[in-house]
N, C-alpha and C positions, 0 to 999 in steps of 0.2 A: 504495498500500499505505499503510495507516496505521500509526502508529508507535507500539510496544508502549514505553510508559515502565517504565524500571526502579524510577523515583522521580520524585515531582512536586515541583517547588518553584514557588512563586508569589511574584509581585513585590511591591511595595510597594501596587499596585492591586489585589489578588488576583487578577490575572489569572494563568493556567498559563502557565508557562514550558516550552519544549521541553526532554523529557527523552530517556534512550537506549533506542532500539531492540535487539533482540535483536543479540548481538555474531556476526558471520561469520568469526570467528575467535579460535579457543582451541587456545592451546597447554596441554601436560600435559610438565613435568619431573619426570623422578624422579631425586632427587638422594641420593646417598650422602652419608653423615657427613662433613662438613668437607670436603669436594670443591668448589670453587667452580664455578659453570658460566657461562655468557653467551649471552644470546638477541638477535637481531638482533630489532628492531621492526619490523611489517608497514609496508609502503608505506602511508601514507596515514593511519595511527592516530594519535589525538589524545589518548585516554585508555585504560586498563588497568585492569582489575578481577583482584584476586590473591585466591586461596584457597589454603589448604594444609594437610595433616594434620599438621603439628607445627610447632613454631616455624621461621619460617626469616628470614634477612637479606635484602634489597635494595638495590642502587645503581642509577643513572640515571647516561649520559653515553654518551661516543663509546666509550670501551674501559674501562668499570667493574669492578671487582673487588673483589665483596660479601664481608664480612669477619664474621665471628664475635666480636665484642670480647673482649678478655682481661684487657683493663686499661680505665681510664676514657679516653673520647676526648672533649676537650674542644674541639676545634678547629673543631668543624662538619663533620670528615671521616666519621661513623661511618657506617656504613652502617642503614638502615631497619629494625625489626622488623615481621611481621606487618603491611605496610600492605593498604589496602585499596582504594579507588578514587582513583588518580593521574592527572594530566594526565601526557601523554610529554614536552610542551615542546621537544619538538626533540630529545629524547634520541636517539641513534641504536642503543645496545643497552640491556640490562638483565642487570646481573650478580644472580647467585641464589647463595647458600649454606644450609647448614641444621646445626648441631651434633648432629643426627641423621636416619638414613635418613627421608626423606617425599617426597610428592609435592606439588608446586604446580603449579597452573592458572593461565593469564593470559587473561582474555579480552578482546582487543581490540577499541575501538569506533572508528569514523570522524567 
């Protein structure tokens, strides 16, 4: 089966590098305002592509709890606002939270 790239990347020699095929695992989380959720990363997933119907925050790790910041966070522990494509890098779970009701979808790629 031919790979359907999500995007094309070219190296320094203008050779096309391998992209992403379609996702075989898509999760949809319906978030209630200010209620944190945790999602277990599917086995073998290397990347995740996020999309949401409103602003949302994400944290990665062994047992992450995403948080909506209410004050300045300058120690590097803040949750990420509306990430797009991210490498899983061995994270076992993904924490999600939104200040409003919304839906967040996650497409996982191997």
